[in-house]
C-alpha positions as a LaTeX table, in Angstrom:
\begin{tabular}{lrrr}
\hline
Residue & $x$ (\AA) & $y$ (\AA) & $z$ (\AA) \\
\hline
Met1 & 9.56 & 152.06 & $-62.65$ \\
Gly2 & 10.37 & 149.32 & $-59.86$ \\
Asp3 & 8.14 & 146.11 & $-59.62$ \\
Ala4 & 7.18 & 144.39 & $-56.81$ \\
His5 & 10.80 & 142.98 & $-55.04$ \\
Gly6 & 11.75 & 147.22 & $-55.75$ \\
Asp7 & 13.94 & 146.60 & $-58.63$ \\
Glu8 & 14.45 & 148.57 & $-61.14$ \\
Arg9 & 13.32 & 148.58 & $-64.75$ \\
Pro10 & 13.10 & 150.15 & $-67.99$ \\
Glu11 & 9.74 & 150.17 & $-68.60$ \\
Tyr12 & 8.41 & 147.97 & $-71.53$ \\
Asp13 & 7.48 & 149.83 & $-74.11$ \\
Pro14 & 5.58 & 147.93 & $-77.33$ \\
Ser15 & 6.05 & 150.52 & $-79.53$ \\
Glu16 & 9.68 & 150.46 & $-78.82$ \\
Pro17 & 10.67 & 146.38 & $-79.89$ \\
Ala18 & 14.71 & 146.79 & $-78.90$ \\
Pro19 & 15.77 & 145.69 & $-76.36$ \\
Pro20 & 17.50 & 147.76 & $-73.86$ \\
Thr21 & 21.08 & 147.98 & $-74.61$ \\
Glu22 & 22.11 & 146.89 & $-70.78$ \\
Ala23 & 20.18 & 144.91 & $-68.16$ \\
Pro24 & 20.55 & 146.28 & $-64.54$ \\
Pro25 & 21.40 & 143.50 & $-62.01$ \\
Leu26 & 18.75 & 142.32 & $-59.78$ \\
Arg27 & 20.61 & 140.09 & $-57.43$ \\
Ser28 & 24.45 & 138.73 & $-56.32$ \\
Thr29 & 24.99 & 135.47 & $-56.30$ \\
Ala30 & 27.29 & 133.81 & $-54.24$ \\
Pro31 & 29.78 & 132.81 & $-56.48$ \\
Gln32 & 29.75 & 136.67 & $-57.53$ \\
Ser33 & 30.36 & 138.26 & $-54.31$ \\
Glu34 & 33.93 & 138.93 & $-52.65$ \\
Phe35 & 33.14 & 137.58 & $-49.07$ \\
Thr36 & 35.11 & 138.94 & $-45.86$ \\
Ser37 & 37.83 & 137.10 & $-44.41$ \\
Lys38 & 35.44 & 136.88 & $-41.07$ \\
Gln39 & 32.20 & 135.38 & $-42.66$ \\
Val40 & 35.87 & 133.02 & $-44.47$ \\
Ala41 & 36.40 & 132.01 & $-40.53$ \\
Val42 & 32.71 & 131.60 & $-39.28$ \\
Gly43 & 31.79 & 129.53 & $-42.61$ \\
Phe44 & 35.21 & 126.89 & $-41.96$ \\
Leu45 & 33.91 & 126.92 & $-37.88$ \\
Ile46 & 30.47 & 126.31 & $-38.78$ \\
Met47 & 32.49 & 123.38 & $-41.22$ \\
Leu48 & 34.16 & 122.05 & $-38.36$ \\
Val49 & 31.38 & 121.35 & $-36.17$ \\
Gly50 & 29.53 & 119.98 & $-38.23$ \\
Leu51 & 31.85 & 117.64 & $-39.25$ \\
Ala52 & 32.56 & 117.21 & $-35.89$ \\
Ile53 & 28.71 & 116.29 & $-34.77$ \\
Thr54 & 28.77 & 114.27 & $-37.94$ \\
Phe55 & 31.56 & 111.64 & $-38.08$ \\
Gly56 & 32.58 & 112.60 & $-33.29$ \\
Leu57 & 29.30 & 111.71 & $-32.07$ \\
Pro58 & 28.68 & 107.94 & $-34.12$ \\
Leu59 & 32.84 & 107.93 & $-32.92$ \\
Val60 & 31.97 & 108.65 & $-30.12$ \\
Ala61 & 28.65 & 106.20 & $-29.32$ \\
Ala62 & 30.60 & 103.55 & $-30.84$ \\
\hline
\end{tabular}
């Protein structure tokens, strides 16, 4: 039975104190995920825009 988040976990049985042999994966974090080339390109573009705003705007305003 899953919990409120929809994760599939084995039910807890207090009469069986041994933990399950393998815990199910609950989530995937960024360092473990693979990225597509499109996602990398969009991230790089966002970084360039952020750098242009951070450093370019003060230079233009000065």
